[in-house]
N, C-alpha and C positions, 0 to 999 in steps of 0.2 A: 662490466657488470652485465649479466644476462637481462633480457627484457622482463622486468618484473611486472606482474599484472597490475593494472591501474583501475581505479574506480573514478568514474566521471559523473558528477551530478548533472542530470538532464532535466529535472524538475526541482526547483528550489523548495517550494512549500505548497502543499495541496492538502485539503481536508479530506479525510477518509469519509466517503459517503455511506449512508445507511446504517451507521452505528446504532441508531435508535431502534432498529429492528432486531438487535442481538439481545437475547435475554441475559440479564445480569451483567450488562456491559460495564456498568460503573465498578462493580466488584472485580471483574476481569481486568479492567484497566489499572486498578491499583497496583498490580504486579508489573506494569510496564515502566520502563525508564528511557530517558533520552538516549538515542543511539541504538535502541533495540532494532534488530533486523525483522523485516516483515516480508513474507513471500508474496509475490505477485503471480497470480495464476489466471491464464486466459480462460474466459467463459464465453466462447464464440456462439454457443447454443442458447444464450440468454434471450428469452423472448421479448424482453423490454429494451434491450440495448445490444446491438450487434458488435459494439466495441468494448463490451464489459470485461473488466479485469478484477478478479477477486483479490482482496487483501487478507492474508492469513498470518496469524501470529506464530510464535515458536512452538505452540502446542497444536499447530495445524488447524486452528479454529478459524472459520470465516468470520471476520470482524467487520466487514464492509466491502466497499468497492473503490477503485480509483475514481476520483471525481470526474464528471463529464467534461470539465474544462481541459483535461489533458489525457483522457482515457484512450482516444483514438491514437495519439502519438505513442503511448506506452504499448497498446495492443499491437501496433505495427512493428515495434521493436521485437516483441515476443514472437509474433508471427514470422518475423525474419530470422528467428533463431538466436537472437541476442539474449544475454544473461542480464536481467534487471532485477532489482530488489528495492523495497522500501526501507527507509530508516526513520524511526520515530524522532521528530524534532520538538514536539510539544504535545501536551495533553492538558485538558481542563474539564472540570465538571461544572456545567451550567444548569442548575436546577436538576432535572432528571435526565438531561442530555449530556452525553460524553462526547467531547470534541477531541479528535485525534488529528494531528498534523504530521505529515511525513514529507521527506524528500524522496525522489526516485533516482536511483543510481544505476548507471550502466557499468557492468564489470567487463573490462576488456583485457 
């Protein structure tokens, strides 16, 4: 069998940071389901964090950022030309706050 592409989970669970700054996030998140793919886009010019990585949904909306607990690792993978993506693992509404949890997958 030919070498089939593999996906390797490199971050098990991390909360998407900054969702509270997205207008109508609760309504947007209603359309999300477990396993939804999320694009990870490097934001090296971010004035607040040199390791910033945007999290974008299927409609290419920025819905937050990779959490600072693992963003340097993810940014280095992207900077190194690796293909990585997020996959939604959980979501919950806590009052007015939308909590999104994702895993980060390296596509090899």
